[in-house]
PDB file of N, CA, C and O in Angstrom:
ATOM      1  N   UNK A   1       3.154  14.559  -6.110  1.00  0.00           N
ATOM      2  CA  UNK A   1       3.675  12.921  -6.036  1.00  0.00           C
ATOM      3  C   UNK A   1       4.898  13.145  -5.185  1.00  0.00           C
ATOM      4  O   UNK A   1       5.702  13.964  -5.629  1.00  0.00           O
ATOM      5  N   UNK A   2       5.261  12.390  -3.705  1.00  0.00           N
ATOM      6  CA  UNK A   2       6.479  12.427  -3.563  1.00  0.00           C
ATOM      7  C   UNK A   2       7.572  11.696  -4.049  1.00  0.00           C
ATOM      8  O   UNK A   2       7.498  11.445  -5.252  1.00  0.00           O
ATOM      9  N   UNK A   3       8.580  11.274  -3.454  1.00  0.00           N
ATOM     10  CA  UNK A   3       9.384  10.417  -3.681  1.00  0.00           C
ATOM     11  C   UNK A   3       9.167   9.014  -3.784  1.00  0.00           C
ATOM     12  O   UNK A   3       8.527   8.457  -2.892  1.00  0.00           O
ATOM     13  N   UNK A   4       9.560   8.438  -4.640  1.00  0.00           N
ATOM     14  CA  UNK A   4       9.118   6.893  -4.907  1.00  0.00           C
ATOM     15  C   UNK A   4       9.463   6.033  -3.953  1.00  0.00           C
ATOM     16  O   UNK A   4      10.685   6.038  -3.803  1.00  0.00           O
ATOM     17  N   UNK A   5       8.780   5.127  -3.080  1.00  0.00           N
ATOM     18  CA  UNK A   5       8.872   4.277  -1.947  1.00  0.00           C
ATOM     19  C   UNK A   5       9.794   3.450  -2.956  1.00  0.00           C
ATOM     20  O   UNK A   5       9.656   3.181  -4.149  1.00  0.00           O
ATOM     21  N   UNK A   6      11.083   3.059  -1.744  1.00  0.00           N
ATOM     22  CA  UNK A   6      12.061   1.895  -2.379  1.00  0.00           C
ATOM     23  C   UNK A   6      11.452   0.929  -2.398  1.00  0.00           C
ATOM     24  O   UNK A   6      12.250   0.074  -2.782  1.00  0.00           O
ATOM     25  N   UNK A   7      10.362   0.402  -2.200  1.00  0.00           N
ATOM     26  CA  UNK A   7       9.899  -1.322  -2.199  1.00  0.00           C
ATOM     27  C   UNK A   7       9.215  -1.342  -3.571  1.00  0.00           C
ATOM     28  O   UNK A   7       8.708  -2.398  -3.949  1.00  0.00           O
ATOM     29  N   UNK A   8       9.155   0.053  -4.553  1.00  0.00           N
ATOM     30  CA  UNK A   8       8.513  -0.233  -5.680  1.00  0.00           C
ATOM     31  C   UNK A   8       9.759  -0.241  -6.849  1.00  0.00           C
ATOM     32  O   UNK A   8       9.541  -0.590  -8.009  1.00  0.00           O
ATOM     33  N   UNK A   9      10.914   0.138  -6.430  1.00  0.00           N
ATOM     34  CA  UNK A   9      11.891  -0.329  -7.190  1.00  0.00           C
ATOM     35  C   UNK A   9      12.005  -1.540  -7.975  1.00  0.00           C
ATOM     36  O   UNK A   9      11.884  -2.593  -7.348  1.00  0.00           O
ATOM     37  N   UNK A  10      12.194  -1.596  -9.100  1.00  0.00           N
ATOM     38  CA  UNK A  10      12.164  -2.984 -10.239  1.00  0.00           C
ATOM     39  C   UNK A  10      12.978  -2.910 -11.165  1.00  0.00           C
ATOM     40  O   UNK A  10      13.027  -1.794 -11.682  1.00  0.00           O
ATOM     41  N   UNK A  11      13.628  -3.652 -11.572  1.00  0.00           N
ATOM     42  CA  UNK A  11      14.427  -4.091 -12.801  1.00  0.00           C
ATOM     43  C   UNK A  11      13.322  -4.473 -13.870  1.00  0.00           C
ATOM     44  O   UNK A  11      13.428  -4.189 -15.063  1.00  0.00           O
ATOM     45  N   UNK A  12      12.159  -5.203 -13.266  1.00  0.00           N
ATOM     46  CA  UNK A  12      11.244  -5.688 -14.050  1.00  0.00           C
ATOM     47  C   UNK A  12       9.985  -4.954 -14.614  1.00  0.00           C
ATOM     48  O   UNK A  12       9.382  -5.250 -15.646  1.00  0.00           O
ATOM     49  N   UNK A  13       9.603  -3.592 -13.440  1.00  0.00           N
ATOM     50  CA  UNK A  13       8.823  -2.840 -14.386  1.00  0.00           C
ATOM     51  C   UNK A  13       9.166  -1.881 -14.816  1.00  0.00           C
ATOM     52  O   UNK A  13      10.142  -1.392 -14.248  1.00  0.00           O
ATOM     53  N   UNK A  14       8.656  -1.202 -15.863  1.00  0.00           N
ATOM     54  CA  UNK A  14       8.803   0.261 -16.536  1.00  0.00           C
ATOM     55  C   UNK A  14       8.718   1.432 -15.276  1.00  0.00           C
ATOM     56  O   UNK A  14       8.086   1.530 -14.223  1.00  0.00           O
ATOM     57  N   UNK A  15       9.805   2.322 -16.066  1.00  0.00           N
ATOM     58  CA  UNK A  15       9.169   3.647 -15.263  1.00  0.00           C
ATOM     59  C   UNK A  15       7.759   3.978 -15.100  1.00  0.00           C
ATOM     60  O   UNK A  15       7.379   4.385 -14.003  1.00  0.00           O
ATOM     61  N   UNK A  16       6.744   3.818 -16.300  1.00  0.00           N
ATOM     62  CA  UNK A  16       5.647   4.359 -16.245  1.00  0.00           C
ATOM     63  C   UNK A  16       4.821   3.619 -15.454  1.00  0.00           C
ATOM     64  O   UNK A  16       3.987   4.269 -14.823  1.00  0.00           O
ATOM     65  N   UNK A  17       4.825   2.236 -15.293  1.00  0.00           N
ATOM     66  CA  UNK A  17       3.862   1.154 -14.226  1.00  0.00           C
ATOM     67  C   UNK A  17       4.698   1.714 -12.628  1.00  0.00           C
ATOM     68  O   UNK A  17       4.224   1.685 -11.492  1.00  0.00           O
ATOM     69  N   UNK A  18       5.819   2.110 -12.999  1.00  0.00           N
ATOM     70  CA  UNK A  18       6.334   2.413 -11.302  1.00  0.00           C
ATOM     71  C   UNK A  18       5.925   3.994 -10.907  1.00  0.00           C
ATOM     72  O   UNK A  18       5.651   4.276  -9.741  1.00  0.00           O
ATOM     73  N   UNK A  19       5.912   4.668 -11.621  1.00  0.00           N
ATOM     74  CA  UNK A  19       5.165   6.067 -11.127  1.00  0.00           C
ATOM     75  C   UNK A  19       4.035   5.973 -10.845  1.00  0.00           C
ATOM     76  O   UNK A  19       3.436   6.672 -10.027  1.00  0.00           O
ATOM     77  N   UNK A  20       3.409   4.693 -11.786  1.00  0.00           N
ATOM     78  CA  UNK A  20       1.680   4.679 -11.444  1.00  0.00           C
ATOM     79  C   UNK A  20       1.594   3.864  -9.761  1.00  0.00           C
ATOM     80  O   UNK A  20       0.848   4.277  -8.873  1.00  0.00           O
ATOM     81  N   UNK A  21       2.091   3.223  -9.681  1.00  0.00           N
ATOM     82  CA  UNK A  21       2.478   2.151  -8.550  1.00  0.00           C
ATOM     83  C   UNK A  21       2.490   2.966  -6.838  1.00  0.00           C
ATOM     84  O   UNK A  21       2.046   2.609  -5.747  1.00  0.00           O
ATOM     85  N   UNK A  22       3.276   4.257  -7.340  1.00  0.00           N
ATOM     86  CA  UNK A  22       3.613   4.770  -6.726  1.00  0.00           C
ATOM     87  C   UNK A  22       2.363   6.091  -6.636  1.00  0.00           C
ATOM     88  O   UNK A  22       1.934   6.343  -5.510  1.00  0.00           O
ATOM     89  N   UNK A  23       1.919   6.743  -7.601  1.00  0.00           N
ATOM     90  CA  UNK A  23       0.625   6.744  -7.792  1.00  0.00           C
ATOM     91  C   UNK A  23      -0.180   6.562  -6.800  1.00  0.00           C
ATOM     92  O   UNK A  23      -0.605   7.386  -5.990  1.00  0.00           O
ATOM     93  N   UNK A  24      -0.391   5.367  -6.899  1.00  0.00           N
ATOM     94  CA  UNK A  24      -1.336   4.615  -6.174  1.00  0.00           C
ATOM     95  C   UNK A  24      -1.037   4.548  -4.769  1.00  0.00           C
ATOM     96  O   UNK A  24      -1.932   4.253  -3.977  1.00  0.00           O
ATOM     97  N   UNK A  25       0.127   4.792  -4.383  1.00  0.00           N
ATOM     98  CA  UNK A  25       0.378   4.234  -2.938  1.00  0.00           C
ATOM     99  C   UNK A  25      -0.265   5.798  -2.279  1.00  0.00           C
ATOM    100  O   UNK A  25      -1.039   5.942  -1.332  1.00  0.00           O
ATOM    101  N   UNK A  26       0.335   6.799  -3.113  1.00  0.00           N
ATOM    102  CA  UNK A  26       0.420   8.420  -2.289  1.00  0.00           C
ATOM    103  C   UNK A  26      -1.209   8.727  -2.500  1.00  0.00           C
ATOM    104  O   UNK A  26      -1.728   9.711  -1.973  1.00  0.00           O
ATOM    105  N   UNK A  27      -1.939   7.814  -3.298  1.00  0.00           N
ATOM    106  CA  UNK A  27      -3.730   7.921  -2.841  1.00  0.00           C
ATOM    107  C   UNK A  27      -4.380   7.165  -2.083  1.00  0.00           C
ATOM    108  O   UNK A  27      -5.540   7.504  -1.851  1.00  0.00           O
ATOM    109  N   UNK A  28      -3.859   5.910  -1.456  1.00  0.00           N
ATOM    110  CA  UNK A  28      -3.862   5.176  -0.428  1.00  0.00           C
ATOM    111  C   UNK A  28      -3.593   5.774   0.730  1.00  0.00           C
ATOM    112  O   UNK A  28      -4.396   5.847   1.660  1.00  0.00           O
ATOM    113  N   UNK A  29      -2.413   6.246   0.731  1.00  0.00           N
ATOM    114  CA  UNK A  29      -2.066   7.005   2.099  1.00  0.00           C
ATOM    115  C   UNK A  29      -2.704   8.091   2.284  1.00  0.00           C
ATOM    116  O   UNK A  29      -3.113   8.241   3.435  1.00  0.00           O
ATOM    117  N   UNK A  30      -3.035   9.254   1.239  1.00  0.00           N
ATOM    118  CA  UNK A  30      -3.758  10.412   1.362  1.00  0.00           C
ATOM    119  C   UNK A  30      -5.242  10.125   1.566  1.00  0.00           C
ATOM    120  O   UNK A  30      -5.892  11.074   2.005  1.00  0.00           O
ATOM    121  N   UNK A  31      -6.087   8.654   1.255  1.00  0.00           N
ATOM    122  CA  UNK A  31      -7.255   8.685   2.224  1.00  0.00           C
ATOM    123  C   UNK A  31      -7.717   8.026   3.281  1.00  0.00           C
ATOM    124  O   UNK A  31      -8.863   7.941   3.722  1.00  0.00           O
ATOM    125  N   UNK A  32      -6.104   7.289   3.869  1.00  0.00           N
ATOM    126  CA  UNK A  32      -5.676   7.090   5.285  1.00  0.00           C
ATOM    127  C   UNK A  32      -5.792   8.110   5.576  1.00  0.00           C
ATOM    128  O   UNK A  32      -6.874   8.207   6.156  1.00  0.00           O
ATOM    129  N   UNK A  33      -5.116   9.366   5.513  1.00  0.00           N
ATOM    130  CA  UNK A  33      -5.027  10.464   6.773  1.00  0.00           C
ATOM    131  C   UNK A  33      -5.992  11.066   6.610  1.00  0.00           C
ATOM    132  O   UNK A  33      -6.247  11.732   7.613  1.00  0.00           O
ATOM    133  N   UNK A  34      -7.018  11.241   5.477  1.00  0.00           N
ATOM    134  CA  UNK A  34      -8.149  12.192   5.189  1.00  0.00           C
ATOM    135  C   UNK A  34      -9.261  11.149   5.952  1.00  0.00           C
ATOM    136  O   UNK A  34     -10.295  11.691   6.344  1.00  0.00           O
ATOM    137  N   UNK A  35      -9.185  10.414   6.070  1.00  0.00           N
ATOM    138  CA  UNK A  35     -10.147   9.611   7.717  1.00  0.00           C
ATOM    139  C   UNK A  35      -9.768   9.068   8.806  1.00  0.00           C
ATOM    140  O   UNK A  35     -10.415   8.209   9.404  1.00  0.00           O
ATOM    141  N   UNK A  36      -8.475   9.613   9.222  1.00  0.00           N
ATOM    142  CA  UNK A  36      -8.134   9.480   9.920  1.00  0.00           C
ATOM    143  C   UNK A  36      -7.597   7.955  10.719  1.00  0.00           C
ATOM    144  O   UNK A  36      -7.372   7.792  11.918  1.00  0.00           O
ATOM    145  N   UNK A  37      -7.498   7.010   9.661  1.00  0.00           N
ATOM    146  CA  UNK A  37      -7.195   6.179   9.505  1.00  0.00           C
ATOM    147  C   UNK A  37      -5.198   5.684   9.726  1.00  0.00           C
ATOM    148  O   UNK A  37      -4.823   4.518   9.851  1.00  0.00           O
ATOM    149  N   UNK A  38      -4.544   6.532   9.721  1.00  0.00           N
ATOM    150  CA  UNK A  38      -3.482   6.543   9.273  1.00  0.00           C
ATOM    151  C   UNK A  38      -3.150   6.966  11.158  1.00  0.00           C
ATOM    152  O   UNK A  38      -3.141   8.043  11.754  1.00  0.00           O
ATOM    153  N   UNK A  39      -2.955   5.785  11.534  1.00  0.00           N
ATOM    154  CA  UNK A  39      -2.232   6.416  13.057  1.00  0.00           C
ATOM    155  C   UNK A  39      -1.983   5.044  13.772  1.00  0.00           C
ATOM    156  O   UNK A  39      -2.510   3.976  13.459  1.00  0.00           O
ATOM    157  N   UNK A  40      -1.130   5.246  14.738  1.00  0.00           N
ATOM    158  CA  UNK A  40      -0.033   3.827  15.610  1.00  0.00           C
ATOM    159  C   UNK A  40       1.091   3.891  14.772  1.00  0.00           C
ATOM    160  O   UNK A  40       1.545   5.007  14.521  1.00  0.00           O
ATOM    161  N   UNK A  41       1.740   2.666  14.184  1.00  0.00           N
ATOM    162  CA  UNK A  41       2.566   2.482  13.822  1.00  0.00           C
ATOM    163  C   UNK A  41       2.494   2.994  12.249  1.00  0.00           C
ATOM    164  O   UNK A  41       2.150   2.185  11.388  1.00  0.00           O
ATOM    165  N   UNK A  42       2.812   4.303  11.909  1.00  0.00           N
ATOM    166  CA  UNK A  42       2.574   4.565  10.701  1.00  0.00           C
ATOM    167  C   UNK A  42       3.696   3.737   9.701  1.00  0.00           C
ATOM    168  O   UNK A  42       3.397   3.013   8.752  1.00  0.00           O
ATOM    169  N   UNK A  43       4.716   3.975  10.066  1.00  0.00           N
ATOM    170  CA  UNK A  43       5.670   3.412   8.659  1.00  0.00           C
ATOM    171  C   UNK A  43       5.410   2.030   8.613  1.00  0.00           C
ATOM    172  O   UNK A  43       5.556   1.534   7.496  1.00  0.00           O
ATOM    173  N   UNK A  44       4.954   1.029   9.807  1.00  0.00           N
ATOM    174  CA  UNK A  44       4.502  -0.282   9.329  1.00  0.00           C
ATOM    175  C   UNK A  44       3.271  -0.476   8.446  1.00  0.00           C
ATOM    176  O   UNK A  44       3.080  -1.355   7.606  1.00  0.00           O
ATOM    177  N   UNK A  45       2.296   0.760   8.900  1.00  0.00           N
ATOM    178  CA  UNK A  45       0.888   0.466   7.708  1.00  0.00           C
ATOM    179  C   UNK A  45       1.192   0.984   6.198  1.00  0.00           C
ATOM    180  O   UNK A  45       0.859   0.434   5.149  1.00  0.00           O
ATOM    181  N   UNK A  46       1.927   2.211   6.379  1.00  0.00           N
ATOM    182  CA  UNK A  46       2.777   2.640   4.851  1.00  0.00           C
ATOM    183  C   UNK A  46       3.511   1.538   3.921  1.00  0.00           C
ATOM    184  O   UNK A  46       3.430   1.271   2.722  1.00  0.00           O
ATOM    185  N   UNK A  47       4.361   0.947   5.139  1.00  0.00           N
ATOM    186  CA  UNK A  47       4.923  -0.520   4.513  1.00  0.00           C
ATOM    187  C   UNK A  47       4.056  -1.466   3.652  1.00  0.00           C
ATOM    188  O   UNK A  47       4.219  -1.945   2.529  1.00  0.00           O
ATOM    189  N   UNK A  48       2.848  -1.589   4.791  1.00  0.00           N
ATOM    190  CA  UNK A  48       1.465  -2.730   4.388  1.00  0.00           C
ATOM    191  C   UNK A  48       1.166  -2.185   3.016  1.00  0.00           C
ATOM    192  O   UNK A  48       1.446  -2.825   2.003  1.00  0.00           O
ATOM    193  N   UNK A  49       0.605  -1.019   2.988  1.00  0.00           N
ATOM    194  CA  UNK A  49       0.268  -0.274   1.543  1.00  0.00           C
ATOM    195  C   UNK A  49       1.073  -0.888   0.576  1.00  0.00           C
ATOM    196  O   UNK A  49       0.619  -1.746  -0.181  1.00  0.00           O
ATOM    197  N   UNK A  50       2.118  -0.547   0.550  1.00  0.00           N
ATOM    198  CA  UNK A  50       2.980  -0.392  -0.789  1.00  0.00           C
ATOM    199  C   UNK A  50       3.715  -2.163  -0.801  1.00  0.00           C
ATOM    200  O   UNK A  50       4.338  -2.630  -1.754  1.00  0.00           O
ATOM    201  N   UNK A  51       3.506  -2.685   0.138  1.00  0.00           N
ATOM    202  CA  UNK A  51       3.524  -4.131  -0.240  1.00  0.00           C
ATOM    203  C   UNK A  51       2.617  -4.712  -0.865  1.00  0.00           C
ATOM    204  O   UNK A  51       3.098  -5.356  -1.797  1.00  0.00           O
ATOM    205  N   UNK A  52       1.307  -4.810  -0.782  1.00  0.00           N
ATOM    206  CA  UNK A  52       0.166  -5.055  -1.078  1.00  0.00           C
ATOM    207  C   UNK A  52       0.330  -4.309  -2.711  1.00  0.00           C
ATOM    208  O   UNK A  52       0.104  -4.968  -3.725  1.00  0.00           O
ATOM    209  N   UNK A  53       0.639  -3.252  -2.740  1.00  0.00           N
ATOM    210  CA  UNK A  53       0.372  -3.026  -4.342  1.00  0.00           C
ATOM    211  C   UNK A  53       1.217  -3.610  -5.116  1.00  0.00           C
ATOM    212  O   UNK A  53       0.930  -3.810  -6.296  1.00  0.00           O
ATOM    213  N   UNK A  54       2.472  -4.005  -4.560  1.00  0.00           N
ATOM    214  CA  UNK A  54       3.336  -4.639  -5.441  1.00  0.00           C
ATOM    215  C   UNK A  54       2.615  -5.628  -5.516  1.00  0.00           C
ATOM    216  O   UNK A  54       2.188  -5.936  -6.629  1.00  0.00           O
ATOM    217  N   UNK A  55       2.280  -6.378  -4.420  1.00  0.00           N
ATOM    218  CA  UNK A  55       1.830  -8.032  -5.065  1.00  0.00           C
ATOM    219  C   UNK A  55       0.732  -7.710  -6.172  1.00  0.00           C
ATOM    220  O   UNK A  55       0.752  -8.136  -7.327  1.00  0.00           O
ATOM    221  N   UNK A  56      -0.166  -6.934  -5.644  1.00  0.00           N
ATOM    222  CA  UNK A  56      -1.157  -6.639  -7.172  1.00  0.00           C
ATOM    223  C   UNK A  56      -0.706  -6.166  -7.897  1.00  0.00           C
ATOM    224  O   UNK A  56      -1.588  -5.715  -8.627  1.00  0.00           O
ATOM    225  N   UNK A  57       0.481  -5.852  -8.350  1.00  0.00           N
ATOM    226  CA  UNK A  57       1.567  -5.385  -9.746  1.00  0.00           C
ATOM    227  C   UNK A  57       1.861  -6.855 -10.016  1.00  0.00           C
ATOM    228  O   UNK A  57       1.624  -7.293 -11.141  1.00  0.00           O
ATOM    229  N   UNK A  58       2.265  -7.499  -9.250  1.00  0.00           N
ATOM    230  CA  UNK A  58       3.259  -8.386  -9.277  1.00  0.00           C
ATOM    231  C   UNK A  58       2.318  -9.669  -9.942  1.00  0.00           C
ATOM    232  O   UNK A  58       2.825 -10.510 -10.684  1.00  0.00           O
ATOM    233  N   UNK A  59       0.816  -9.677  -9.539  1.00  0.00           N
ATOM    234  CA  UNK A  59      -0.230 -10.545 -10.198  1.00  0.00           C
ATOM    235  C   UNK A  59      -0.898  -9.889 -11.966  1.00  0.00           C
ATOM    236  O   UNK A  59      -1.704 -10.391 -12.750  1.00  0.00           O
ATOM    237  N   UNK A  60      -0.188  -8.740 -12.010  1.00  0.00           N
ATOM    238  CA  UNK A  60      -0.634  -7.972 -13.272  1.00  0.00           C
ATOM    239  C   UNK A  60      -1.653  -6.946 -13.288  1.00  0.00           C
ATOM    240  O   UNK A  60      -2.222  -6.745 -14.361  1.00  0.00           O
ATOM    241  N   UNK A  61      -1.966  -6.286 -12.305  1.00  0.00           N
ATOM    242  CA  UNK A  61      -2.817  -5.587 -11.687  1.00  0.00           C
ATOM    243  C   UNK A  61      -2.432  -4.156 -12.728  1.00  0.00           C
ATOM    244  O   UNK A  61      -1.287  -3.859 -12.387  1.00  0.00           O
ATOM    245  N   UNK A  62      -2.779  -3.400 -13.565  1.00  0.00           N
ATOM    246  CA  UNK A  62      -2.226  -1.889 -13.210  1.00  0.00           C
ATOM    247  C   UNK A  62      -3.230  -0.920 -13.212  1.00  0.00           C
ATOM    248  O   UNK A  62      -2.821   0.191 -12.874  1.00  0.00           O
ATOM    249  N   UNK A  63      -4.408  -0.990 -13.485  1.00  0.00           N
ATOM    250  CA  UNK A  63      -5.343   0.191 -12.998  1.00  0.00           C
ATOM    251  C   UNK A  63      -5.482   0.750 -11.964  1.00  0.00           C
ATOM    252  O   UNK A  63      -6.174   0.266 -11.069  1.00  0.00           O
ATOM    253  N   UNK A  64      -4.703   2.176 -11.822  1.00  0.00           N
ATOM    254  CA  UNK A  64      -4.609   2.788 -10.784  1.00  0.00           C
ATOM    255  C   UNK A  64      -5.547   2.736 -10.095  1.00  0.00           C
ATOM    256  O   UNK A  64      -5.102   2.465  -8.980  1.00  0.00           O
ATOM    257  N   UNK A  65      -6.738   2.838 -10.036  1.00  0.00           N
ATOM    258  CA  UNK A  65      -7.991   2.751  -9.256  1.00  0.00           C
ATOM    259  C   UNK A  65      -8.287   1.687  -8.212  1.00  0.00           C
ATOM    260  O   UNK A  65      -8.647   1.673  -7.035  1.00  0.00           O
ATOM    261  N   UNK A  66      -7.913   0.601  -9.367  1.00  0.00           N
ATOM    262  CA  UNK A  66      -7.980  -0.779  -8.358  1.00  0.00           C
ATOM    263  C   UNK A  66      -6.819  -1.132  -7.639  1.00  0.00           C
ATOM    264  O   UNK A  66      -6.874  -2.054  -6.825  1.00  0.00           O
ATOM    265  N   UNK A  67      -5.728  -0.483  -7.850  1.00  0.00           N
ATOM    266  CA  UNK A  67      -4.860  -0.562  -7.214  1.00  0.00           C
ATOM    267  C   UNK A  67      -5.165   0.073  -5.746  1.00  0.00           C
ATOM    268  O   UNK A  67      -5.418  -0.435  -4.654  1.00  0.00           O
ATOM    269  N   UNK A  68      -5.060   1.095  -6.101  1.00  0.00           N
ATOM    270  CA  UNK A  68      -5.778   2.111  -4.558  1.00  0.00           C
ATOM    271  C   UNK A  68      -6.924   1.551  -3.791  1.00  0.00           C
ATOM    272  O   UNK A  68      -6.977   1.580  -2.562  1.00  0.00           O
ATOM    273  N   UNK A  69      -7.796   1.065  -4.525  1.00  0.00           N
ATOM    274  CA  UNK A  69      -8.875   0.288  -3.367  1.00  0.00           C
ATOM    275  C   UNK A  69      -8.736  -0.699  -2.967  1.00  0.00           C
ATOM    276  O   UNK A  69      -9.081  -1.103  -1.857  1.00  0.00           O
ATOM    277  N   UNK A  70      -8.031  -1.452  -4.077  1.00  0.00           N
ATOM    278  CA  UNK A  70      -7.625  -3.111  -3.115  1.00  0.00           C
ATOM    279  C   UNK A  70      -6.540  -2.881  -2.314  1.00  0.00           C
ATOM    280  O   UNK A  70      -6.262  -3.884  -1.656  1.00  0.00           O
ATOM    281  N   UNK A  71      -5.776  -1.889  -2.104  1.00  0.00           N
ATOM    282  CA  UNK A  71      -4.627  -1.728  -0.716  1.00  0.00           C
ATOM    283  C   UNK A  71      -5.475  -1.158   0.329  1.00  0.00           C
ATOM    284  O   UNK A  71      -5.414  -1.561   1.490  1.00  0.00           O
ATOM    285  N   UNK A  72      -6.203  -0.303  -0.024  1.00  0.00           N
ATOM    286  CA  UNK A  72      -7.420   0.124   1.255  1.00  0.00           C
ATOM    287  C   UNK A  72      -8.070  -1.155   1.773  1.00  0.00           C
ATOM    288  O   UNK A  72      -8.164  -1.321   2.989  1.00  0.00           O
ATOM    289  N   UNK A  73      -8.492  -2.002   0.974  1.00  0.00           N
ATOM    290  CA  UNK A  73      -9.385  -2.704   1.212  1.00  0.00           C
ATOM    291  C   UNK A  73      -8.594  -3.721   1.924  1.00  0.00           C
ATOM    292  O   UNK A  73      -9.249  -4.249   2.823  1.00  0.00           O
ATOM    293  N   UNK A  74      -7.073  -4.278   1.772  1.00  0.00           N
ATOM    294  CA  UNK A  74      -6.364  -4.839   2.435  1.00  0.00           C
ATOM    295  C   UNK A  74      -6.070  -4.126   4.116  1.00  0.00           C
ATOM    296  O   UNK A  74      -6.426  -4.553   5.215  1.00  0.00           O
ATOM    297  N   UNK A  75      -5.477  -3.199   3.836  1.00  0.00           N
ATOM    298  CA  UNK A  75      -5.275  -2.399   4.984  1.00  0.00           C
ATOM    299  C   UNK A  75      -5.933  -2.417   5.970  1.00  0.00           C
ATOM    300  O   UNK A  75      -5.425  -2.522   7.086  1.00  0.00           O
ATOM    301  N   UNK A  76      -7.678  -2.279   5.686  1.00  0.00           N
ATOM    302  CA  UNK A  76      -8.728  -1.693   6.428  1.00  0.00           C
ATOM    303  C   UNK A  76      -8.751  -3.447   7.168  1.00  0.00           C
ATOM    304  O   UNK A  76      -8.617  -3.566   8.386  1.00  0.00           O
ATOM    305  N   UNK A  77      -8.861  -4.202   6.622  1.00  0.00           N
ATOM    306  CA  UNK A  77      -8.918  -5.932   6.724  1.00  0.00           C
ATOM    307  C   UNK A  77      -8.227  -6.458   7.896  1.00  0.00           C
ATOM    308  O   UNK A  77      -8.639  -7.124   8.845  1.00  0.00           O
ATOM    309  N   UNK A  78      -6.815  -5.895   7.531  1.00  0.00           N
ATOM    310  CA  UNK A  78      -5.861  -6.420   8.473  1.00  0.00           C
ATOM    311  C   UNK A  78      -6.117  -5.183   9.989  1.00  0.00           C
ATOM    312  O   UNK A  78      -5.976  -5.643  11.122  1.00  0.00           O
ATOM    313  N   UNK A  79      -6.345  -4.248   9.871  1.00  0.00           N
ATOM    314  CA  UNK A  79      -6.690  -3.399  11.323  1.00  0.00           C
ATOM    315  C   UNK A  79      -7.473  -4.114  11.940  1.00  0.00           C
ATOM    316  O   UNK A  79      -7.121  -4.552  13.035  1.00  0.00           O
ATOM    317  N   UNK A  80      -8.962  -4.483  11.321  1.00  0.00           N
ATOM    318  CA  UNK A  80      -9.994  -5.099  12.140  1.00  0.00           C
ATOM    319  C   UNK A  80      -9.267  -6.527  12.187  1.00  0.00           C
ATOM    320  O   UNK A  80      -9.424  -6.849  13.364  1.00  0.00           O
ATOM    321  N   UNK A  81      -8.686  -7.375  11.676  1.00  0.00           N
ATOM    322  CA  UNK A  81      -8.286  -8.419  12.330  1.00  0.00           C
ATOM    323  C   UNK A  81      -7.052  -8.229  13.315  1.00  0.00           C
ATOM    324  O   UNK A  81      -6.529  -9.102  14.008  1.00  0.00           O
ATOM    325  N   UNK A  82      -6.827  -7.351  13.251  1.00  0.00           N
ATOM    326  CA  UNK A  82      -5.750  -7.169  14.611  1.00  0.00           C
ATOM    327  C   UNK A  82      -4.179  -7.653  13.485  1.00  0.00           C
ATOM    328  O   UNK A  82      -3.229  -8.215  14.029  1.00  0.00           O
ATOM    329  N   UNK A  83      -4.157  -7.450  12.513  1.00  0.00           N
ATOM    330  CA  UNK A  83      -2.812  -8.171  12.217  1.00  0.00           C
ATOM    331  C   UNK A  83      -1.677  -6.738  12.026  1.00  0.00           C
ATOM    332  O   UNK A  83      -2.010  -5.564  11.866  1.00  0.00           O
ATOM    333  N   UNK A  84      -0.416  -7.252  12.099  1.00  0.00           N
ATOM    334  CA  UNK A  84       0.772  -5.911  11.944  1.00  0.00           C
ATOM    335  C   UNK A  84       0.867  -6.227  10.703  1.00  0.00           C
ATOM    336  O   UNK A  84       0.149  -7.043  10.126  1.00  0.00           O
ATOM    337  N   UNK A  85       2.022  -5.411  10.090  1.00  0.00           N
ATOM    338  CA  UNK A  85       2.705  -5.370   8.921  1.00  0.00           C
ATOM    339  C   UNK A  85       3.348  -7.040   8.654  1.00  0.00           C
ATOM    340  O   UNK A  85       3.423  -7.612   7.566  1.00  0.00           O
ATOM    341  N   UNK A  86       3.729  -7.530   9.890  1.00  0.00           N
ATOM    342  CA  UNK A  86       4.399  -9.225   9.267  1.00  0.00           C
ATOM    343  C   UNK A  86       3.369 -10.022   8.959  1.00  0.00           C
ATOM    344  O   UNK A  86       3.641 -11.183   8.651  1.00  0.00           O
ATOM    345  N   UNK A  87       1.656  -9.495   8.973  1.00  0.00           N
ATOM    346  CA  UNK A  87       1.072 -10.493   8.805  1.00  0.00           C
ATOM    347  C   UNK A  87       0.711 -11.545   9.672  1.00  0.00           C
ATOM    348  O   UNK A  87      -0.117 -12.413   9.397  1.00  0.00           O
ATOM    349  N   UNK A  88       1.606 -11.416  11.150  1.00  0.00           N
ATOM    350  CA  UNK A  88       1.035 -11.968  12.348  1.00  0.00           C
ATOM    351  C   UNK A  88       0.311 -11.183  13.165  1.00  0.00           C
ATOM    352  O   UNK A  88       0.340  -9.953  13.190  1.00  0.00           O
ATOM    353  N   UNK A  89      -0.584 -12.168  14.083  1.00  0.00           N
ATOM    354  CA  UNK A  89      -1.742 -11.327  14.760  1.00  0.00           C
ATOM    355  C   UNK A  89      -0.531 -10.334  15.845  1.00  0.00           C
ATOM    356  O   UNK A  89       0.679 -10.516  15.977  1.00  0.00           O
ATOM    357  N   UNK A  90      -1.210  -9.538  16.335  1.00  0.00           N
ATOM    358  CA  UNK A  90      -0.348  -8.610  17.082  1.00  0.00           C
ATOM    359  C   UNK A  90      -0.718  -8.934  18.277  1.00  0.00           C
ATOM    360  O   UNK A  90      -1.842  -9.432  18.346  1.00  0.00           O
ATOM    361  N   UNK A  91       0.180  -8.749  19.780  1.00  0.00           N
ATOM    362  CA  UNK A  91      -0.239  -9.177  20.931  1.00  0.00           C
ATOM    363  C   UNK A  91      -1.029  -8.450  21.623  1.00  0.00           C
ATOM    364  O   UNK A  91      -1.233  -7.407  21.003  1.00  0.00           O
ATOM    365  N   UNK A  92      -1.561  -8.474  22.567  1.00  0.00           N
ATOM    366  CA  UNK A  92      -2.730  -7.687  23.108  1.00  0.00           C
ATOM    367  C   UNK A  92      -2.481  -7.988  24.544  1.00  0.00           C
ATOM    368  O   UNK A  92      -3.228  -7.530  25.409  1.00  0.00           O
TER     369      UNK A  92
END
C-alpha cells in the first residue's frame, strides 16, 4: 500500500479504519488501471474514488470488498453519465 490519501485523514476514524479505507482505495485504483479505465483526468478520477469511499465509510460501511465495489460502481456510472469529479455534467 502506498501513502494514505489525505482525503482519508480524520480525527473521528481510528487508524485501523483509515488503513482499510486506504486499502480499498488502492484496490479500486488498481482495478481501474488493469481494465484501462484510469485515463483522462487521473487526479479527478482518483479523487472521485477517494471521496466515494469516504462517503460510504461515513454512512457506516467498513467492509473492504463492499467499499471497493461500490466505489468502482460509482466511478463507472459517473463516467457513463459524463459527470466530472465535481458532480456536474462535463461540457462537451
